[in-house]
Backbone as CSV, one residue per row, in Angstrom:
resi,resn,N_x,N_y,N_z,CA_x,CA_y,CA_z,C_x,C_y,C_z
1,MET,-21.621,-5.958,12.606,-21.986,-5.518,11.255,-21.689,-6.583,10.197
2,TYR,-20.611,-7.334,10.429,-20.193,-8.312,9.439,-20.537,-9.749,9.826
3,ASP,-21.323,-9.936,10.863,-21.620,-11.285,11.362,-22.246,-12.172,10.290
4,ASN,-23.229,-11.654,9.579,-23.906,-12.452,8.555,-22.970,-12.770,7.395
5,LEU,-22.091,-11.817,7.089,-21.117,-12.039,6.024,-20.163,-13.175,6.394
6,TYR,-19.653,-13.149,7.622,-18.759,-14.214,8.078,-19.478,-15.560,8.108
7,LYS,-20.711,-15.541,8.542,-21.488,-16.771,8.611,-21.639,-17.394,7.230
8,GLU,-21.956,-16.558,6.258,-22.112,-17.053,4.888,-20.774,-17.525,4.331
9,TYR,-19.714,-16.804,4.661,-18.383,-17.209,4.205,-18.020,-18.592,4.743
10,LEU,-18.260,-18.818,6.016,-17.932,-20.117,6.610,-18.754,-21.236,5.993
11,GLN,-19.999,-20.938,5.642,-20.857,-21.936,5.006,-20.361,-22.310,3.611
12,LYS,-19.774,-21.333,2.911,-19.392,-21.528,1.515,-17.891,-21.667,1.302
13,LYS,-17.129,-21.557,2.382,-15.668,-21.503,2.279,-15.081,-22.685,1.503
14,GLU,-15.519,-23.870,1.805,-14.962,-25.054,1.158,-15.277,-25.055,-0.338
15,ARG,-16.504,-24.709,-0.700,-16.881,-24.677,-2.114,-16.135,-23.579,-2.868
16,ILE,-15.922,-22.455,-2.192,-15.173,-21.353,-2.811,-13.728,-21.778,-3.069
17,LYS,-13.102,-22.397,-2.078,-11.715,-22.846,-2.241,-11.606,-23.900,-3.335
18,ASN,-12.598,-24.779,-3.417,-12.597,-25.798,-4.472,-12.670,-25.156,-5.849
19,ARG,-13.502,-24.124,-5.968,-13.627,-23.448,-7.254,-12.312,-22.769,-7.629
20,LEU,-11.669,-22.127,-6.674,-10.392,-21.468,-6.947,-9.331,-22.488,-7.369
21,ASN,-9.355,-23.644,-6.752,-8.430,-24.711,-7.148,-8.711,-25.188,-8.566
22,GLU,-9.989,-25.162,-8.953,-10.341,-25.539,-10.322,-9.794,-24.524,-11.319
23,PHE,-9.795,-23.252,-10.949,-9.208,-22.240,-11.831,-7.724,-22.517,-12.043
24,LYS,-7.018,-22.872,-10.973,-5.599,-23.214,-11.093,-5.423,-24.459,-11.960
25,SER,-6.297,-25.435,-11.745,-6.231,-26.687,-12.502,-6.449,-26.452,-13.986
26,PHE,-7.339,-25.519,-14.302,-7.611,-25.212,-15.706,-6.336,-24.777,-16.425
27,TYR,-5.545,-23.968,-15.763,-4.330,-23.460,-16.406,-3.287,-24.558,-16.622
28,THR,-3.185,-25.472,-15.691,-2.091,-26.443,-15.718,-2.451,-27.777,-16.370
29,ASN,-3.731,-28.036,-16.593,-4.154,-29.332,-17.125,-4.909,-29.184,-18.446
30,SER,-4.971,-30.263,-19.203,-5.659,-30.255,-20.502,-7.162,-30.438,-20.299
31,VAL,-7.792,-29.377,-19.798,-9.221,-29.416,-19.510,-9.878,-28.133,-20.013
32,SER,-11.175,-28.219,-20.259,-11.972,-27.045,-20.607,-13.250,-27.063,-19.786
33,TRP,-13.855,-25.873,-19.649,-15.131,-25.760,-18.950,-16.284,-26.068,-19.900
34,PHE,-17.248,-26.838,-19.380,-18.479,-27.119,-20.104,-19.648,-26.847,-19.161
35,TYR,-20.776,-26.446,-19.728,-21.975,-26.201,-18.930,-22.984,-27.285,-19.253
36,ASP,-23.279,-28.118,-18.266,-24.120,-29.294,-18.493,-25.069,-29.491,-17.322
37,LYS,-26.353,-29.581,-17.621,-27.373,-29.814,-16.598,-27.262,-28.800,-15.452
38,ASN,-27.158,-27.540,-15.853,-27.091,-26.426,-14.910,-25.866,-26.469,-13.997
39,GLU,-24.819,-27.130,-14.443,-23.570,-27.180,-13.681,-22.400,-26.899,-14.605
40,MET,-21.411,-26.196,-14.087,-20.173,-25.996,-14.832,-19.171,-27.064,-14.416
41,LYS,-18.594,-27.717,-15.429,-17.709,-28.844,-15.165,-16.449,-28.757,-16.010
42,LEU,-15.339,-29.191,-15.436,-14.103,-29.322,-16.183,-14.029,-30.724,-16.780
43,ARG,-13.709,-30.776,-18.073,-13.552,-32.072,-18.738,-12.233,-32.088,-19.501
44,LYS,-11.643,-33.263,-19.590,-10.412,-33.405,-20.359,-10.698,-33.177,-21.838
45,VAL,-9.797,-32.485,-22.491,-9.924,-32.216,-23.927,-8.568,-32.458,-24.588
46,SER,-8.611,-32.609,-25.901,-7.378,-32.860,-26.645,-6.797,-31.585,-27.236
47,LYS,-7.434,-30.445,-26.996,-6.959,-29.183,-27.544,-5.675,-28.731,-26.857
48,ASN,-4.891,-27.922,-27.564,-3.665,-27.416,-26.947,-3.994,-26.282,-25.972
49,ASN,-2.992,-25.899,-25.207,-3.194,-24.909,-24.156,-3.702,-23.574,-24.693
50,ASP,-3.175,-23.166,-25.827,-3.537,-21.857,-26.357,-4.998,-21.801,-26.790
51,GLU,-5.507,-22.881,-27.354,-6.918,-22.935,-27.720,-7.798,-22.896,-26.477
52,ARG,-7.399,-23.608,-25.456,-8.193,-23.640,-24.218,-8.227,-22.256,-23.564
53,LEU,-7.095,-21.601,-23.536,-7.020,-20.279,-22.932,-7.783,-19.250,-23.759
54,PHE,-7.771,-19.419,-25.068,-8.545,-18.509,-25.919,-10.040,-18.692,-25.669
55,GLU,-10.478,-19.928,-25.449,-11.876,-20.172,-25.097,-12.273,-19.370,-23.859
56,GLU,-11.391,-19.333,-22.881,-11.699,-18.603,-21.650,-11.696,-17.105,-21.893
57,LEU,-10.816,-16.637,-22.737,-10.807,-15.222,-23.099,-12.125,-14.853,-23.787
58,VAL,-12.586,-15.720,-24.680,-13.856,-15.495,-25.372,-15.010,-15.505,-24.381
59,PHE,-14.965,-16.418,-23.422,-16.004,-16.452,-22.386,-16.110,-15.099,-21.689
60,CYS,-14.978,-14.513,-21.350,-14.990,-13.232,-20.628,-15.474,-12.092,-21.514
61,ILE,-15.205,-12.160,-22.812,-15.740,-11.163,-23.742,-17.263,-11.275,-23.801
62,LEU,-17.761,-12.501,-23.865,-19.197,-12.731,-24.033,-19.981,-12.534,-22.744
63,THR,-19.305,-12.640,-21.600,-19.980,-12.513,-20.309,-20.155,-11.054,-19.903
64,ALA,-19.339,-10.167,-20.438,-19.422,-8.745,-20.063,-20.840,-8.220,-20.284
65,ASN,-21.422,-7.655,-19.236,-22.800,-7.139,-19.244,-23.836,-8.238,-19.453
66,GLY,-23.415,-9.480,-19.238,-24.325,-10.613,-19.333,-24.201,-11.474,-18.092
67,SER,-24.344,-12.779,-18.268,-24.239,-13.699,-17.134,-23.234,-14.793,-17.438
68,ALA,-22.718,-15.408,-16.371,-21.773,-16.508,-16.542,-22.435,-17.675,-17.274
69,LYS,-23.700,-17.935,-16.964,-24.407,-19.047,-17.609,-24.514,-18.830,-19.110
70,SER,-24.930,-17.628,-19.514,-25.079,-17.361,-20.943,-23.724,-17.416,-21.640
71,GLY,-22.674,-16.942,-20.950,-21.331,-16.990,-21.517,-20.845,-18.405,-21.733
72,MET,-21.109,-19.279,-20.757,-20.689,-20.673,-20.894,-21.460,-21.392,-21.991
73,LYS,-22.756,-21.138,-22.067,-23.568,-21.732,-23.135,-23.076,-21.266,-24.498
74,ALA,-22.707,-19.997,-24.584,-22.216,-19.448,-25.844,-20.905,-20.102,-26.254
75,VAL,-19.989,-20.279,-25.312,-18.710,-20.922,-25.623,-18.940,-22.368,-26.057
76,ASP,-19.835,-23.071,-25.374,-20.155,-24.446,-25.775,-20.657,-24.477,-27.221
77,SER,-21.456,-23.493,-27.586,-22.054,-23.448,-28.922,-21.047,-23.117,-30.008
78,VAL,-20.089,-22.263,-29.673,-19.159,-21.749,-30.684,-17.842,-22.519,-30.728
79,ARG,-17.659,-23.432,-29.811,-16.357,-24.099,-29.624,-15.785,-24.692,-30.918
80,ASP,-16.621,-25.351,-31.708,-16.124,-26.062,-32.886,-15.665,-25.142,-34.016
81,VAL,-16.119,-23.891,-34.001,-15.714,-22.961,-35.075,-14.840,-21.824,-34.554
82,LEU,-14.486,-21.897,-33.301,-13.798,-20.781,-32.658,-12.439,-20.486,-33.290
83,MET,-11.697,-21.519,-33.637,-10.332,-21.317,-34.107,-10.225,-21.090,-35.612
84,THR,-11.208,-21.538,-36.368,-11.091,-21.451,-37.828,-12.282,-20.766,-38.491
85,GLY,-13.346,-20.542,-37.737,-14.565,-20.010,-38.332,-14.461,-18.549,-38.737
86,THR,-15.275,-18.182,-39.722,-15.378,-16.782,-40.117,-16.226,-16.022,-39.095
87,LYS,-16.232,-14.713,-39.221,-17.078,-13.907,-38.344,-18.531,-14.342,-38.460
88,GLU,-18.979,-14.615,-39.693,-20.372,-15.007,-39.915,-20.683,-16.366,-39.294
89,GLN,-19.765,-17.309,-39.395,-19.983,-18.636,-38.811,-20.041,-18.563,-37.288
90,ILE,-19.151,-17.775,-36.713,-19.132,-17.623,-35.254,-20.383,-16.887,-34.781
91,GLN,-20.781,-15.879,-35.523,-21.981,-15.130,-35.162,-23.220,-16.025,-35.207
92,GLU,-23.304,-16.876,-36.211,-24.450,-17.783,-36.316,-24.477,-18.766,-35.144
93,ALA,-23.309,-19.270,-34.755,-23.232,-20.187,-33.615,-23.641,-19.482,-32.330
94,LEU,-23.244,-18.237,-32.175,-23.611,-17.471,-30.985,-25.112,-17.212,-30.955
95,LYS,-25.702,-16.925,-32.094,-27.145,-16.709,-32.155,-27.892,-17.948,-31.675
96,LYS,-27.429,-19.118,-32.096,-28.083,-20.372,-31.704,-27.999,-20.611,-30.198
97,SER,-26.948,-20.077,-29.576,-26.785,-20.264,-28.129,-27.748,-19.401,-27.333
98,GLY,-28.274,-18.346,-27.986,-29.178,-17.435,-27.297,-28.489,-16.277,-26.611
99,VAL,-27.175,-16.172,-26.730,-26.440,-15.085,-26.086,-26.857,-13.755,-26.713
100,ARG,-26.936,-12.716,-25.898,-27.391,-11.405,-26.375,-26.391,-10.767,-27.334
101,PHE,-25.118,-11.009,-27.102,-24.095,-10.219,-27.780,-23.433,-11.001,-28.909
102,HIS,-24.244,-11.514,-29.834,-23.666,-12.304,-30.930,-22.825,-11.450,-31.869
103,ASN,-23.031,-10.123,-31.840,-22.204,-9.243,-32.676,-20.750,-9.198,-32.213
104,ARG,-20.489,-9.720,-31.031,-19.105,-9.767,-30.555,-18.270,-10.808,-31.300
105,ALA,-18.891,-11.486,-32.255,-18.127,-12.380,-33.134,-16.990,-11.612,-33.810
106,GLU,-17.249,-10.351,-34.091,-16.216,-9.504,-34.706,-15.009,-9.368,-33.779
107,TYR,-15.257,-9.177,-32.481,-14.167,-9.088,-31.506,-13.374,-10.393,-31.476
108,ILE,-14.121,-11.501,-31.489,-13.478,-12.814,-31.369,-12.498,-13.033,-32.524
109,VAL,-12.963,-12.793,-33.746,-12.114,-13.016,-34.919,-10.938,-12.041,-34.925
110,GLU,-11.200,-10.778,-34.608,-10.123,-9.783,-34.604,-9.053,-10.138,-33.581
111,ASN,-9.466,-10.548,-32.394,-8.500,-10.934,-31.359,-7.744,-12.196,-31.742
112,ARG,-8.451,-13.159,-32.304,-7.806,-14.416,-32.716,-6.705,-14.146,-33.732
113,GLU,-7.005,-13.353,-34.740,-6.021,-13.102,-35.788,-4.870,-12.228,-35.281
114,LYS,-5.178,-11.275,-34.443,-4.126,-10.418,-33.889,-3.169,-11.230,-33.017
115,LEU,-3.710,-12.087,-32.172,-2.867,-12.895,-31.290,-2.017,-13.887,-32.076
116,LYS,-2.550,-14.370,-33.178,-1.778,-15.277,-34.036,-0.626,-14.535,-34.705
117,GLN,-0.940,-13.407,-35.315,0.049,-12.680,-36.101,1.097,-11.986,-35.237
118,LYS,0.661,-11.417,-34.139,1.561,-10.596,-33.327,2.289,-11.400,-32.244
119,TYR,1.628,-12.459,-31.744,2.200,-13.189,-30.597,2.284,-14.698,-30.827
120,ASN,2.081,-15.118,-32.074,2.151,-16.538,-32.410,1.171,-17.367,-31.572
121,PHE,0.126,-16.693,-31.081,-0.944,-17.327,-30.308,-0.402,-18.102,-29.096
122,ASP,0.695,-17.624,-28.546,1.356,-18.328,-27.443,0.945,-17.684,-26.117
123,PHE,-0.193,-18.118,-25.585,-0.723,-17.524,-24.368,0.197,-17.732,-23.172
124,LYS,0.694,-18.925,-23.024,1.509,-19.204,-21.838,2.798,-18.392,-21.851
125,LYS,3.362,-18.173,-23.016,4.568,-17.350,-23.098,4.256,-15.926,-22.662
126,ILE,3.112,-15.408,-23.115,2.692,-14.055,-22.722,2.494,-13.982,-21.217
127,ILE,1.730,-14.926,-20.697,1.359,-14.914,-19.281,2.582,-15.060,-18.386
128,GLU,3.442,-15.979,-18.732,4.581,-16.272,-17.867,5.734,-15.281,-18.042
129,ALA,5.633,-14.416,-19.046,6.622,-13.348,-19.215,6.354,-12.191,-18.268
130,HIS,5.156,-12.124,-17.730,4.776,-11.053,-16.808,4.774,-11.599,-15.376
131,LYS,5.614,-11.056,-14.553,5.716,-11.530,-13.172,4.684,-10.875,-12.264
132,ASN,4.148,-9.757,-12.703,3.227,-8.986,-11.878,1.819,-9.063,-12.456
133,PRO,0.811,-9.483,-11.660,-0.567,-9.579,-12.169,-1.098,-8.274,-12.755
134,LYS,-0.737,-7.147,-12.155,-1.228,-5.865,-12.670,-0.617,-5.546,-14.027
135,GLY,0.653,-5.870,-14.196,1.284,-5.666,-15.490,0.683,-6.563,-16.557
136,LEU,0.366,-7.787,-16.177,-0.271,-8.725,-17.092,-1.660,-8.235,-17.478
137,ARG,-2.364,-7.693,-16.516,-3.690,-7.140,-16.812,-3.586,-5.992,-17.799
138,GLU,-2.600,-5.118,-17.622,-2.417,-4.003,-18.552,-2.206,-4.517,-19.977
139,PHE,-1.454,-5.607,-20.092,-1.229,-6.193,-21.422,-2.555,-6.568,-22.071
140,PHE,-3.402,-7.279,-21.350,-4.652,-7.744,-21.946,-5.638,-6.600,-22.178
141,VAL,-5.641,-5.613,-21.317,-6.489,-4.443,-21.540,-6.091,-3.742,-22.839
142,ASN,-4.791,-3.631,-23.066,-4.290,-2.915,-24.232,-4.371,-3.719,-25.529
143,GLU,-4.292,-5.036,-25.414,-4.169,-5.870,-26.615,-5.453,-6.588,-27.029
144,VAL,-6.422,-6.704,-26.153,-7.627,-7.484,-26.469,-8.827,-6.558,-26.642
145,LYS,-9.402,-6.584,-27.827,-10.601,-5.788,-28.090,-11.770,-6.372,-27.303
146,GLY,-12.479,-5.508,-26.576,-13.584,-5.967,-25.750,-13.206,-6.144,-24.297
147,PHE,-11.925,-5.916,-23.978,-11.456,-6.041,-22.600,-11.217,-4.667,-21.983
148,GLY,-11.839,-4.441,-20.827,-11.458,-3.357,-19.947,-10.807,-3.988,-18.723
149,TYR,-10.702,-3.233,-17.653,-10.042,-3.756,-16.455,-10.845,-4.882,-15.805
150,LYS,-12.154,-4.763,-15.848,-12.984,-5.818,-15.263,-12.820,-7.126,-16.027
151,GLU,-12.938,-7.063,-17.354,-12.868,-8.281,-18.167,-11.488,-8.923,-18.085
152,ALA,-10.435,-8.096,-18.113,-9.084,-8.640,-18.019,-8.849,-9.287,-16.657
153,SER,-9.347,-8.661,-15.606,-9.219,-9.229,-14.257,-9.988,-10.539,-14.155
154,HIS,-11.159,-10.576,-14.776,-11.994,-11.781,-14.782,-11.261,-12.935,-15.475
155,PHE,-10.721,-12.655,-16.654,-9.977,-13.669,-17.397,-8.808,-14.205,-16.583
156,LEU,-8.038,-13.311,-15.991,-6.859,-13.749,-15.251,-7.242,-14.560,-14.026
157,ARG,-8.291,-14.153,-13.313,-8.751,-14.958,-12.171,-9.144,-16.363,-12.621
158,ASN,-9.817,-16.446,-13.770,-10.311,-17.729,-14.249,-9.218,-18.669,-14.727
159,ILE,-8.005,-18.141,-14.932,-6.886,-19.011,-15.294,-5.892,-19.122,-14.136
160,GLY,-6.331,-18.715,-12.950,-5.523,-18.935,-11.758,-4.558,-17.839,-11.397
161,VAL,-4.708,-16.652,-12.001,-3.879,-15.496,-11.625,-4.697,-14.652,-10.662
162,PHE,-4.340,-14.693,-9.387,-5.128,-14.049,-8.347,-4.505,-12.717,-7.913
163,GLY,-5.282,-11.958,-7.134,-4.764,-10.720,-6.577,-5.315,-9.464,-7.218
164,LEU,-6.303,-9.619,-8.126,-6.936,-8.478,-8.779,-8.421,-8.475,-8.451
165,ALA,-9.051,-7.335,-8.547,-10.481,-7.236,-8.251,-11.285,-7.209,-9.543
166,ILE,-12.369,-7.982,-9.554,-13.283,-8.007,-10.692,-14.470,-7.119,-10.320
167,LEU,-14.396,-5.871,-10.702,-15.388,-4.899,-10.239,-16.600,-4.870,-11.172
168,ASP,-17.385,-5.932,-11.116,-18.635,-5.941,-11.868,-19.733,-5.325,-11.005
169,LYS,-20.936,-5.251,-11.538,-22.015,-4.556,-10.837,-22.351,-5.217,-9.500
170,HIS,-22.226,-6.550,-9.408,-22.522,-7.234,-8.148,-21.529,-6.846,-7.059
171,ILE,-20.258,-6.811,-7.431,-19.218,-6.460,-6.464,-19.371,-5.004,-6.041
172,LEU,-19.577,-4.132,-7.011,-19.726,-2.708,-6.703,-20.939,-2.453,-5.817
173,LYS,-22.029,-3.117,-6.106,-23.234,-2.941,-5.301,-23.004,-3.400,-3.868
174,THR,-22.308,-4.516,-3.712,-22.025,-5.025,-2.368,-21.075,-4.095,-1.627
175,LEU,-20.071,-3.570,-2.317,-19.153,-2.621,-1.686,-19.901,-1.373,-1.226
176,ASN,-20.859,-0.957,-2.014,-21.678,0.195,-1.643,-22.544,-0.124,-0.420
177,GLU,-23.097,-1.315,-0.374,-23.936,-1.719,0.753,-23.152,-1.763,2.057
178,PHE,-21.867,-2.109,1.961,-21.013,-2.154,3.149,-20.269,-0.835,3.370
179,SER,-20.662,0.203,2.633,-20.099,1.556,2.767,-18.603,1.615,2.473
180,VAL,-18.117,0.672,1.674,-16.722,0.732,1.229,-16.577,1.826,0.177
181,ILE,-17.593,1.972,-0.663,-17.675,3.094,-1.595,-18.972,3.844,-1.313
182,GLU,-18.953,5.140,-1.519,-20.099,5.966,-1.143,-21.263,5.834,-2.104
183,GLU,-20.962,5.565,-3.364,-22.024,5.444,-4.356,-21.564,4.561,-5.505
184,MET,-22.534,4.072,-6.266,-22.200,3.277,-7.446,-21.629,4.204,-8.518
185,PRO,-20.439,3.913,-9.025,-19.865,4.779,-10.067,-20.647,4.654,-11.371
186,LYS,-20.848,5.773,-12.031,-21.557,5.750,-13.309,-20.672,5.181,-14.408
187,THR,-19.397,5.479,-14.348,-18.418,4.918,-15.279,-17.175,4.533,-14.487
188,LEU,-16.349,3.684,-15.086,-15.115,3.260,-14.427,-13.921,3.562,-15.325
189,SER,-13.321,4.706,-15.137,-12.060,5.009,-15.817,-10.959,4.142,-15.186
190,ARG,-9.802,4.144,-15.811,-8.683,3.385,-15.255,-8.391,3.824,-13.821
191,ASN,-8.288,5.126,-13.590,-7.961,5.627,-12.255,-9.042,5.282,-11.241
192,LYS,-10.302,5.394,-11.663,-11.406,5.072,-10.758,-11.414,3.587,-10.437
193,TYR,-11.153,2.765,-11.431,-11.096,1.315,-11.204,-10.020,0.977,-10.182
194,LEU,-8.834,1.529,-10.371,-7.719,1.233,-9.471,-7.980,1.776,-8.063
195,GLU,-8.664,2.904,-7.987,-9.004,3.468,-6.685,-9.959,2.554,-5.922
196,ILE,-11.005,2.095,-6.588,-11.978,1.207,-5.929,-11.357,-0.153,-5.657
197,GLU,-10.498,-0.610,-6.558,-9.812,-1.882,-6.339,-9.005,-1.841,-5.033
198,GLN,-8.335,-0.739,-4.783,-7.552,-0.618,-3.554,-8.462,-0.622,-2.329
199,LYS,-9.597,0.036,-2.429,-10.565,0.013,-1.320,-11.072,-1.405,-1.081
200,TYR,-11.296,-2.118,-2.163,-11.722,-3.516,-2.055,-10.645,-4.350,-1.353
201,MET,-9.396,-4.163,-1.737,-8.294,-4.905,-1.120,-8.183,-4.575,0.372
202,ASN,-8.349,-3.319,0.706,-8.290,-2.914,2.119,-9.434,-3.530,2.911
203,PHE,-10.602,-3.567,2.300,-11.773,-4.165,2.950,-11.557,-5.664,3.155
204,SER,-10.990,-6.317,2.160,-10.677,-7.742,2.264,-9.720,-8.007,3.420
205,LYS,-8.711,-7.159,3.531,-7.734,-7.301,4.622,-8.398,-7.087,5.975
206,LYS,-9.281,-6.120,6.048,-10.011,-5.833,7.286,-10.858,-7.023,7.718
207,LEU,-11.460,-7.703,6.729,-12.302,-8.865,7.010,-11.483,-10.127,7.279
208,ASN,-10.208,-10.097,6.878,-9.341,-11.265,6.957,-9.864,-12.402,6.060
209,ILE,-10.343,-12.005,4.888,-10.775,-12.948,3.857,-10.000,-12.609,2.586
210,ASN,-9.366,-13.610,1.984,-8.598,-13.349,0.771,-9.468,-12.650,-0.269
211,PRO,-8.923,-11.686,-1.010,-9.735,-10.935,-1.972,-10.378,-11.805,-3.038
212,TYR,-9.687,-12.867,-3.483,-10.264,-13.734,-4.517,-11.346,-14.646,-3.953
213,GLU,-11.281,-14.949,-2.645,-12.378,-15.674,-2.006,-13.564,-14.745,-1.780
214,LEU,-13.272,-13.523,-1.389,-14.326,-12.543,-1.134,-15.117,-12.258,-2.410
215,ASP,-14.428,-12.224,-3.526,-15.086,-11.989,-4.809,-16.165,-13.046,-5.070
216,LEU,-15.807,-14.305,-4.928,-16.774,-15.384,-5.170,-17.882,-15.378,-4.122
217,LEU,-17.547,-14.991,-2.902,-18.569,-14.867,-1.865,-19.583,-13.802,-2.244
218,PHE,-19.091,-12.633,-2.654,-19.989,-11.547,-3.049,-20.871,-11.957,-4.221
219,TRP,-20.270,-12.608,-5.217,-21.053,-13.054,-6.379,-22.156,-14.008,-5.932
220,SER,-21.804,-14.938,-5.073,-22.790,-15.939,-4.634,-23.900,-15.306,-3.806
221,MET,-23.579,-14.240,-3.093,-24.595,-13.546,-2.302,-25.624,-12.870,-3.197
222,LYS,-25.219,-12.501,-4.405,-26.134,-11.807,-5.324,-26.882,-12.766,-6.243
223,ASN,-26.204,-13.839,-6.677,-26.885,-14.732,-7.624,-27.118,-16.140,-7.096
224,GLY,-26.677,-16.401,-5.871,-26.958,-17.686,-5.228,-26.050,-18.825,-5.632
225,GLU,-25.093,-18.587,-6.534,-24.234,-19.656,-7.010,-22.770,-19.242,-6.996
226,ILE,-21.899,-20.235,-6.959,-20.467,-19.985,-7.036,-20.037,-20.388,-8.447
227,MET,-19.974,-19.398,-9.307,-19.720,-19.676,-10.725,-18.278,-19.304,-11.083
228,LYS,-18.135,-18.641,-12.234,-16.796,-18.190,-12.633,-16.902,-16.895,-13.425
């Protein structure tokens, strides 16, 4: 039943591991993601860690119900006004990028100001104060406007915090195809998310494929690429 899945995993295993290493590298090095010539690339930047991490948080806000490509293009477009721009300036930059959800400029500004005032915009202090990935996810779900469990899990994976499931429509559809879940959920409450996440983890263990590798495998099976 899983022969084709294993075959595809073996074909993509090295690229998947490389991408996961890039997520770890993003957190520890002065680099940011850029989308250039249909490729996502890490480049050295002079920005501080908190600005870089906020860029990734914004990417996850903009990618929700969209695509990784559109999210990356949007971040590239808004990068220069992200830290100091008004809602209107950020919204105009997002419009130019072509992203569907330019109204999320309001979320971006609200989150930026809240994180500055309440947490001194110190992302690494927040992240490293939480020893448990699930506890860290709860923090971002509760504190970031525009984040649910999927978006918070996505953000944490992209900065090298592994062990959580990103239950987007591609993952859910694949889980349904493999009969891990009986049907596609119409909504995902906290309890439903955690329930399906556990089923995903059990399925990963059954396959003997790390859950964070399986996630990228599933995504690539649906869209043909290993993105973020």
